[in-house]
C-alpha positions in Angstrom: 0.0 0.0 0.0 1.4 3.3 -1.0 1.5 6.3 1.4 0.3 8.4 -1.5 -3.1 6.6 -1.8 -6.1 8.1 -0.1 -8.4 6.0 2.0 -10.8 5.3 -0.9 -8.1 3.9 -3.2 -6.7 1.9 -0.4 -10.0 0.2 0.3 -10.8 -0.5 -3.4 -11.2 -4.0 -4.8 -11.0 -3.3 -8.5 -12.8 -5.2 -11.2 -10.8 -7.9 -12.8 -11.4 -7.9 -16.6 -11.2 -11.1 -18.7 -7.8 -12.0 -20.1 -6.6 -10.8 -23.5 -3.6 -13.1 -24.0 -1.5 -13.0 -27.1 -1.2 -16.7 -27.8 -1.0 -18.5 -31.1 -4.0 -20.6 -32.1 -5.9 -19.5 -29.0 -9.6 -20.2 -28.8 -10.8 -17.2 -26.8 -14.2 -17.9 -25.2 -13.8 -15.8 -22.0 -14.9 -12.2 -22.7 -18.2 -12.5 -24.7 -16.8 -10.9 -27.8 -18.7 -11.4 -31.1 -16.8 -13.7 -33.4 -18.1 -12.1 -36.7 -16.6 -8.6 -36.7 -18.1 -5.2 -37.0 -20.5 -3.9 -39.6 -18.6 -3.2 -42.9 -20.5 0.1 -42.9 -19.0 1.0 -39.5 -15.5 0.2 -40.7 -16.0 2.4 -43.8 -17.3 5.3 -41.7 -14.3 5.1 -39.4 -11.8 5.0 -42.3 -13.5 8.1 -43.7 -13.3 9.9 -40.3 -9.5 9.5 -40.4 -8.8 12.8 -42.1 -7.5 16.3 -41.3 -10.5 17.0 -39.0 -8.8 14.8 -36.3 -6.9 18.0 -35.4 -10.2 19.3 -34.0 -12.0 18.2 -30.8 -15.0 15.9 -31.3 -18.5 17.1 -30.8 -18.9 17.1 -27.0 -22.7 16.4 -27.4 -22.2 13.7 -30.0 -25.3 15.1 -31.7 -25.3 12.9 -34.8 -24.8 9.7 -32.8 -27.5 10.7 -30.3 -29.9 11.5 -33.1 -29.1 8.1 -34.8 -29.8 6.2 -31.5 -33.0 8.2 -30.9 -34.3 7.5 -34.4 -33.5 3.8 -34.1 -35.3 3.4 -30.7 -38.1 5.9 -31.5 -37.3 8.3 -28.6 -36.4 12.0 -28.5 -32.7 13.0 -28.8 -32.8 14.5 -25.3 -33.6 11.0 -24.0 -30.1 9.7 -25.1 -26.7 9.9 -23.5 -23.5 8.4 -24.9 -20.2 7.6 -23.2 -16.9 5.7 -23.4 -18.3 2.2 -23.2 -21.3 1.3 -21.1 -18.9 0.9 -18.2 -18.4 4.7 -18.1 -22.2 5.3 -18.6 -22.9 3.0 -15.7 -20.3 4.7 -13.6 -21.8 8.1 -14.2 -25.3 6.7 -13.4 -24.0 5.2 -10.1 -22.3 8.6 -9.3 -25.1 10.9 -10.2 -28.5 9.1 -10.1 -28.3 6.9 -7.0 -29.0 8.2 -3.5 -26.4 7.4 -0.9 -29.0 7.8 1.9 -29.9 4.1 1.6 -28.2 1.0 0.2 -28.2 0.4 -3.6 -29.6 -3.0 -4.5 -28.3 -5.5 -7.1 -28.1 -9.3 -7.4 -25.5 -11.4 -5.7 -24.6 -12.9 -9.1 -24.4 -10.1 -11.6 -21.9 -7.7 -13.3 -18.8 -7.5 -11.1 -18.3 -3.8 -11.7 -21.4 -2.9 -9.6 -19.8 -3.3 -6.2 -16.6 -1.7 -7.5 -18.4 1.4 -8.4 -20.1 1.5 -5.0 -16.7 1.2 -3.4 -15.3 4.0 -5.5 -18.2 6.4 -4.8 -18.7 5.5 -1.1 -22.2 4.2 -2.1 -23.7 1.7 0.4 -25.1 -1.3 -1.2 -26.8 -4.6 -0.5 -26.8 -7.7 -2.7 -30.0 -9.6 -3.2 -29.7 -13.4 -3.7 -30.9 -15.0 -6.8 -33.4 -17.8 -6.2 -32.6 -21.5 -6.5 -33.1 -21.3 -10.3 -30.5 -18.5 -10.5 -33.3 -16.0 -11.3 -34.1 -12.5 -10.1 -37.3 -12.3 -8.0 -38.6 -8.7 -8.4 -40.4 -8.7 -5.0 -37.1 -9.0 -3.3 -36.3 -5.4 -4.4 -39.3 -3.8 -2.8 -37.6 -2.5 0.4 -35.9 0.9 1.1 -33.0 1.6 -1.2 -31.0 4.3 -2.9 -31.5 2.8 -6.4 -31.3 -0.5 -8.2 -29.2 -2.0 -11.0 -30.5 -5.0 -12.9 -28.5 -6.6 -15.7 -31.0 -8.0 -18.2 -30.1 -10.6 -19.4 -28.2 -11.1 -16.2 -24.4 -11.0 -16.4 -22.9 -14.4 -15.8 -26.2 -16.4 -15.8 -27.7 -15.1 -19.1 -31.2 -15.4 -17.7 -33.6 -12.6 -18.7 -36.6 -10.9 -17.0 -39.8 -10.2 -18.9 -41.0 -6.6 -19.6 -43.9 -7.2 -17.2 -41.4 -8.0 -14.4 -39.4 -4.8 -15.0 -42.6 -2.7 -15.2 -43.6 -4.2 -11.8 -40.2 -3.2 -10.4 -40.5 0.4 -11.7 -43.9 0.6 -9.9 -42.4 -0.8 -6.7 -39.7 1.9 -6.6 -41.2 5.0 -8.3 -38.9 7.4 -6.5 -35.6 5.7 -7.2 -33.5 5.3 -10.3 -33.6 1.8 -11.7 -30.8 1.0 -14.1 -31.4 -1.8 -16.6 -28.1 -2.9 -18.0 -28.9 -4.4 -21.4 -25.4 -5.3 -22.6 -26.6 -8.7 -23.9 -30.2 -7.8 -24.8 -29.9 -8.3 -28.6 -29.2 -12.0 -28.2 -32.7 -13.0 -27.2 -34.3 -10.7 -24.5 -36.8 -7.9 -24.8 -35.4 -4.4 -24.5 -36.9 -2.1 -21.8 -36.4 1.0 -23.9 -40.2 1.2 -24.7 -41.0 1.3 -21.0 -38.9 4.5 -20.5 -41.8 6.4 -22.0 -44.1 5.2 -19.3 -41.7 5.2 -16.3 -39.4 8.2 -15.7 -37.3 6.3 -13.2 -36.0 3.7 -15.7 -32.5 4.2 -17.3 -31.7 1.6 -20.0 -27.9 1.2 -20.7 -26.6 -0.6 -23.8 -23.2 -1.1 -25.4 -21.7 -1.6 -28.8 -19.2 -4.0 -27.4 -21.2 -7.2 -27.7 -23.8 -7.6 -30.5 -22.2 -4.8 -32.6 -18.7 -6.3 -32.3 -17.1 -3.0 -31.4 -15.6 -3.8 -28.0 -12.3 -2.2 -29.1 -14.1 1.1 -29.9 -15.5 1.7 -26.5 -19.0 3.2 -27.0 -22.0 2.8 -24.8 -25.3 4.7 -24.3 -28.2 5.3 -22.1 -31.9 6.0 -22.8 -34.3 7.4 -20.3 -36.3 10.5 -19.2 -34.6 13.8 -20.0 -34.1 14.5 -16.3 -32.0 11.4 -16.0 -30.0 12.2 -19.1 -29.3 15.8 -17.8 -28.0 14.3 -14.6 -25.6 12.0 -16.6 -24.5 15.0 -18.7 -23.7 17.0 -15.6 -21.5 14.2 -14.2 -19.8 13.7 -17.6 -19.0 17.4 -18.1 -17.5 17.5 -14.6 -15.2 14.6 -15.5 -14.5 14.5 -19.3 -16.4 16.6 -21.8 -15.0 14.7 -24.8 -15.4 10.9 -24.0 -16.0 9.8 -27.6 -13.5 10.6 -30.5 -14.6 11.6 -33.9 -13.8 8.1 -35.2 -15.8 6.5 -32.4 -18.8 8.7 -33.1 -18.7 8.0 -36.8 -18.3 4.2 -36.4 -21.0 3.9 -33.7 -23.6 5.8 -35.8 -22.9 3.7 -38.9 -23.1 0.5 -36.8 -26.4 1.4 -35.2 -27.8 2.2 -38.7 -26.9 -1.2 -40.0 -29.7 -3.3 -38.6 -29.2 -6.0 -41.2 -25.7 -6.8 -40.0 -27.0 -6.9 -36.4 -29.7 -9.3 -37.3 -27.4 -11.6 -39.2 -24.8 -11.8 -36.4 -27.3 -12.2 -33.5 -29.2 -14.9 -35.4 -26.0 -16.8 -35.9 -25.0 -16.6 -32.3 -28.4 -17.8 -31.1 -28.3 -20.8 -33.4 -24.8 -21.7 -32.3 -25.8 -21.2 -28.6 -28.6 -23.7 -28.9 -26.5 -26.3 -30.6 -23.6 -25.8 -28.1 -26.0 -26.1 -25.2 -27.4 -29.3 -26.6 -23.9 -30.8 -27.0 -22.8 -29.8 -23.5 -26.0 -31.4 -22.0 -25.1 -34.6 -23.8 -21.7 -34.5 -22.0 -23.5 -34.3 -18.7 -23.3 -30.5 -18.1 -26.0 -28.5 -16.5 -26.6 -25.4 -18.7 -28.6 -22.4 -17.6 -31.1 -21.1 -20.1 -29.4 -18.1 -21.7 -30.6 -15.0 -23.7 -27.0 -13.8 -24.0 -24.0 -14.6 -26.1 -22.6 -16.9 -23.4 -23.8 -19.8 -21.3 -23.1 -20.7 -17.7 -22.4 -24.4 -17.2 -21.7 -26.9 -14.5 -20.6 -30.5 -14.5 -21.4 -32.6 -11.4 -18.3 -34.8 -11.8 -15.7 -32.2 -12.8 -14.5 -29.2 -10.8 -14.8 -26.0 -12.8 -11.2 -24.9 -11.9 -9.9 -28.3 -13.2 -11.9 -28.1 -16.4 -10.7 -24.5 -17.0 -7.1 -25.6 -16.5 -7.3 -28.5 -18.8 -9.0 -26.5 -21.5 -6.2 -23.9 -21.2 -3.6 -26.6 -21.7 -5.4 -27.2 -25.1 -5.3 -23.4 -25.9 -8.9 -22.8 -25.1 -9.8 -20.2 -22.4 -13.2 -19.8 -20.8 -14.1 -17.7 -17.8 -14.0 -19.3 -14.3 -15.5 -16.8 -12.0 -14.3 -17.9 -8.6 -17.1 -16.1 -6.7 -19.8 -17.5 -4.3 -22.7 -19.3 -5.8 -21.0 -19.8 -9.2 -17.5 -20.9 -8.1 -18.0 -24.3 -9.6 -19.5 -23.0 -12.9 -17.8 -21.9 -16.2 -19.0 -19.1 -18.4 -18.4 -19.9 -22.0 -18.7 -17.2 -24.8 -20.5 -18.2 -27.9 -18.1 -18.4 -30.9 -18.5 -19.8 -34.4 -19.8 -23.3 -35.1 -16.2 -24.4 -35.8 -15.0 -23.0 -32.5 -17.9 -24.8 -30.7 -16.9 -28.0 -32.3 -13.3 -27.5 -31.1 -14.5 -26.9 -27.6 -16.7 -30.0 -27.6 -13.9 -32.1 -29.0 -11.6 -30.9 -26.2 -14.2 -31.7 -23.5 -14.7 -35.2 -24.9 -10.9 -35.7 -24.6 -10.8 -34.3 -21.0 -13.7 -36.6 -20.0 -12.0 -39.6 -21.5 -8.7 -39.1 -19.6 
């Protein structure tokens, strides 16, 4: 511990991101990246943005990108906020839209950044256990709180809530901000964006890192009532007025406009997910029902840590989240059909030895 750290930094337990190793012939199924690449239209737009205008600061309001998002989701432009990845958008929401007068609520199995943000911002919080089926029970979130964060589909389980359940939650907590983190929504769940017109306490956060295959670009956005968006903007402009480069704004807008590419990629992922789930069940795995581009799996006769190690020896990495409730589960990102076949072949080999 350095003597130069303040008490907040000394007490932090930072989020640990998935590995990004540089290994030949590596099958990387640990960070839920899309295997098909970005929209060609997005790549063209970014190439075109690499010109003399890079000497100028980008638009701090990202007006064109916000208008593109607004048109796509049929909301007003002042209902849209953009940031440097959904992580930054979530951080601003935790900092500016959650009351520290009561604990924030989120699931005990969810996105690992939530407790990190709370630690960074001195925000008290309480985790709510998933039920025995690893699902979120809305009624458990009815008590006093400073705000709520729900990943839908849930991070690490892939299980999604219905729109009726989220509407019920919004009614249970009308005076608190409810963040719906939809990082994986395009892979089979229903988006809550339409409910933001009915409930002014809902803030829907999405990212271009997953279904849009732009994890390296770092663009995320939020949709909600203008009062929520104004709060996010106040926080942003007190931290970094230019979070998105000219290149990022151009590529993000073009990607969002290319609905055909999105549909092709997400359809392929869903098809592969179902086939991979079936194959894993034949090998004796328990597979949670997923609406995301990953699956959470458990084998009753093989420890998750041992499976992860043996897969790594075969140049395949998956995510072993050594946390309570899911410490004997593996999270496997959905790759291509060929990558799934390689994974299944490796698991057959491990089981035979």
